[in-house]
C-alpha positions in Angstrom: 24.4 147.5 69.9 27.3 146.2 71.9 30.5 144.5 70.7 29.1 141.2 71.9 25.9 141.7 69.8 27.8 142.1 66.5 27.4 139.6 63.7 30.7 137.7 63.6 30.0 136.1 60.2 31.6 138.4 57.7 30.7 138.1 54.0 31.5 140.0 50.8 28.6 142.4 51.3 29.8 143.4 54.7 33.3 143.9 53.4 31.8 146.3 50.8 29.9 148.1 53.6 33.0 148.5 55.7 34.9 149.8 52.7 32.2 152.4 52.0 32.3 153.5 55.7 36.1 153.9 55.6 36.2 155.8 52.3 33.0 157.7 52.4 32.2 156.6 48.9 28.5 156.0 48.3 26.9 153.6 45.9 25.8 156.5 43.7 29.4 157.3 43.1 30.9 153.8 42.5 28.4 151.1 41.9 28.2 147.8 43.8 29.3 145.8 40.7 32.5 147.9 40.5 33.0 147.6 44.2 32.7 143.8 43.9 35.4 143.8 41.2 37.7 145.9 43.4 37.1 143.4 46.3 38.1 140.6 43.9 41.3 142.5 43.0 42.1 143.0 46.7 41.5 139.3 47.4 43.9 138.4 44.5 46.5 140.9 46.0 46.2 139.2 49.4 46.6 135.8 47.8 49.7 136.9 45.9 51.3 138.5 48.9 50.6 135.7 51.3 50.8 132.7 49.1 47.5 131.4 50.5 44.0 131.0 49.1 41.9 133.8 50.7 38.5 132.9 52.1 36.2 135.5 53.7 35.8 135.3 57.5 38.6 132.7 58.2 41.2 135.2 59.6 40.5 138.7 60.7 43.9 140.0 59.6 43.4 138.8 56.1 39.8 140.2 56.0 41.2 143.6 57.2 43.9 143.5 54.6 41.3 143.0 51.9 39.1 145.8 53.4 42.1 148.2 53.5 43.4 147.3 50.1 39.9 147.6 48.6 39.6 151.1 50.2 42.9 152.0 48.6 41.7 150.8 45.2 38.3 152.5 45.6 40.0 155.8 46.5 42.1 155.5 43.3 39.0 154.6 41.2 37.1 157.6 42.6 39.8 160.2 42.7 42.3 159.1 40.1 46.0 159.3 40.6 48.8 161.1 39.0 47.0 164.5 38.8 49.2 167.2 40.3 47.0 170.2 39.6 43.7 171.1 38.1 42.4 174.4 36.8 38.7 175.0 36.1 37.9 178.5 35.1 39.3 180.8 37.8 39.7 177.9 40.3 43.1 176.4 40.6 43.7 173.3 42.8 47.1 171.9 43.5 47.5 168.5 45.1 50.2 167.5 47.5 52.7 164.8 46.6 51.5 162.4 49.3 48.2 160.9 48.5 46.0 160.7 51.6 44.7 157.3 50.6 48.1 155.8 50.5 47.5 155.1 54.2 45.0 152.4 53.2 47.8 150.6 51.3 50.1 150.8 54.4 47.3 149.5 56.7 46.6 146.6 54.3 50.3 145.7 54.2 50.6 146.0 58.0 47.5 143.8 58.5 48.9 141.2 56.2 52.4 141.3 57.7 51.1 141.0 61.2 49.4 137.7 60.3 52.3 136.3 58.3 54.9 137.3 60.8 53.1 135.5 63.7 52.2 132.3 61.9 54.6 129.7 63.3 53.7 126.1 62.8 53.4 124.7 66.3 52.3 121.2 65.3 56.0 120.2 64.6 57.6 122.2 67.4 60.8 120.4 68.3 62.5 122.1 71.2 64.6 119.7 73.2 64.6 121.1 76.7 67.4 118.7 77.9 69.8 119.8 75.1 68.7 123.4 74.6 68.5 123.0 70.8 65.6 124.1 68.6 65.3 123.6 64.8 63.7 127.0 64.1 63.4 126.5 60.4 61.4 123.4 61.0 59.1 125.2 63.4 58.5 127.9 60.8 58.0 126.1 57.5 58.4 122.4 58.3 61.7 121.9 56.6 64.7 120.6 58.5 67.6 122.6 57.4 68.9 124.5 60.4 72.5 123.8 61.0 73.0 122.8 64.7 76.5 123.7 65.7 75.9 123.1 69.4 77.7 120.1 70.6 76.0 117.6 73.0 77.3 118.0 76.5 79.8 115.4 77.6 78.9 112.7 80.2 75.2 113.2 79.7 73.3 110.1 78.6 
């Protein structure tokens, strides 16, 4: 299978499969219904962080944010959190302060930020090349509130 042969239509089942690949958690450990609930929670997180309504397979960065955040939640669901050490009989296990699955949260935030940071509305782009002025706020969110302190050049009609 090559990259060109891959199925470009992503759905919730494929998101679950990708999460299972990343985390190594099998369906015998966390069931599909629980994974589906975690995907729903991750979708809600993306919506609250971005202010948009999330739909699967509309933007790769949002899909990746859902996948990574679901991986983070799945790791917490499987491994728990807040346990510093564990003693079972003669075996003593001490965990480090940094949880290894916190990297999933960072990747989810990075995927989301990369999409939000690069989304500039170009339909109302208003650069005036003859005057050199640009209303940047209008280009970003559509509102016209940038204070233009640049004076028009004299003797130019």
